[in-house]
N, C-alpha and C positions, 0 to 999 in steps of 0.2 A: 624485552624486560630489561629495566636499566642495571645500567652497571658503574656502581658509584666508585668502581676503581680506575675507572677511566676520568683524566683527569679534568675533560670537558664537563662531564655528569656531576663530578665532584665540585667542580665550580659554581655550576647553575645549582647545587643542592645548597652550598654555602652561601649562594646571594641570596638564594628564596629565606632562607634562614634569617639572615641578616636583614632583610627587608620587611620580612615579616615582623620580628621582633622590635625592631626601629619604629615599624608603622605602630606597633602596640603602644611602646613606652611614649614615644612623642605626641602621635595624635589620640590615641585610644586613653591614654592617661594626660601626659600635659597640656594638650589643648583643650581636652573636654575639662579641664579642671581650673585652666588659668586664662584661657580665650588668648594668648601670647601669639599672633600669629609670626612676627617677626622673629620669635625665637624657633618657633616649632619648624620654620621653612630653615632657617641656619642650624639647627642641630641635625635635621635629617640630610642637608646638604653636605656636613661634615662627615656625616656617617658613610654617605655614598662615596666622597671623595676618599676619606681614609680607609674604607674597603677593597678602594681600585687600587692607591698607592701601597698597601701592605701585603696585598694580594700579590702584586709583583713584583715586593720586595723580599717576600717569604718564600718565592721561586728561584730566589738566587741567593748567592754567599750574600749576608748581611751582617756586619758586626754590630756587636752590642753598643758600642761607641756611636755606631750610625743611627740607632734606634733612638738612643738618647738626645742626638742632635736633632732628630724629627721632632720630638717631643718640647725641646727647648725654641725650636720653630714657632710651633704652637703655642708656647708661652709670651713668646713675642706678640702674638697678637693681642692677647688679654692685658700687655702693657700700652697698648696703643687703643685701645678699644674703652668704650665708655664700663661702667661699673655695672655690673649684673648680680640679681639677687641669689641670696645661697640656693635656693630652691632651683632655680635657674641652672647654676652650674652643675648641680646634681644631676640634672636630666640632660644635661650637653653634654656630661663627661659619661653618662651611662649611656648614650647613642656612639661615643666614639670608641667605650670599651665593649659595645657590641660588637662595632666593626673590628676589633683587633681580636675580639676573641673568634669571629666567625673567618678572618683571612689568614689566620695561622696554619698552615699546611703542617701535616705530621700530627694533628690532633684528629681521633675519629670522629664522623658526623653524629654519633649519638649522644659522644662526650658534649660535643659543642652543643648539641640541641639540650643537652640535661645544664651546662652552666648557662646559658642563656634564658632558658625557662626560670633558671633560680633566679637571676638579674633581675627578670618580669614582674615575678611573684612577690621579690623585697621591695622594688618599688611600687608595687600597687598595694600592698600591704603597709609599709612605711608612710607612705604619703596617703592614704586613704581617709577621707573627710571626717571619720568617725573615729579615727586613731588617736587624736589630740582634739578632740571637738571641744572644751571647755576652754581651752588656751586660743587666743585670737591675736593677732599682731597688726599694727597700723604703723603708718609715718605720720608724724607732725611736724608740724611748723609752727613755733611760738612766735608771737610779735613782740615778746619782751624777755630778756634774760635775768632770770633771779641772781643776785649777786653769790648766792651759795650753791649756785647748781652744780659747780665741781667738787665743794668741800663737804657738803652735808647731803649724801646721795638719798637717804632717807627722808629728810625734809622736801627734799625735789620731787620723790616718788609719792607722797601724800600731797603737795600741791598739783601734781597731775592727776591724781585720784579726784582731787575736788574740782578740779579745772573740767576733767572731760566726764564726770560722772560714771567713771568704771572703777574697777578694782586692776589696779596696776602692780602687776606682780614684779616685773622687772623693765628696765629702759636701757637704751644705747644711744649716746649721746653721737650724732653723725656730726654735725657741724654747729660750731658757734660762730656769729657775726656778730663782734660788737660796733662796727660800723653802724648795721643798719637795726641794731638790737632784735635780732634774730636767732632762735636755734632751731636747728633741725634734731627730731629726736625719733629712733625706732622705739614704740612701747610695745610690751606683752602684758595683756590684760584678761581677765575673765569679765563676764557681765554680771 
């Protein structure tokens, strides 16, 4: 009979919960929906590494300031890396959150399993393709910048509707390059 009060069996159970939840989140949901191998690999590796580090740190005296220092180090990575999409950030943070939830000693395994199940279920529901199926997003590069692009957003929205043949609900200007007369825009539209 397994005795989960034994630290080794508890660690194995926490690792199993962590690995299962991370696999469901990253490979079962994110990779199946977005097919981004690079982020799936990165998020899963971060999960495993964070689980290992936090398991060691939670078993010794570890101050709150040191914990904030650890997350500050993670923030430095984002400053030195290429920009990633919002949905990628959410899944990446989810993979790290699962590692944190599973590695903190002192929380019961049933409680950990309930919280991790909640995280997985929430991600599945909130990013389900049927949840917001009427709205779509796209990145568009325009080869000419309208002079009123910043001053008259409604006119710009109408021009995008005409040019693209879809109902543009909203847009976000990512980059304006007046040297090359080019604009990069994220659009959100309905068919």
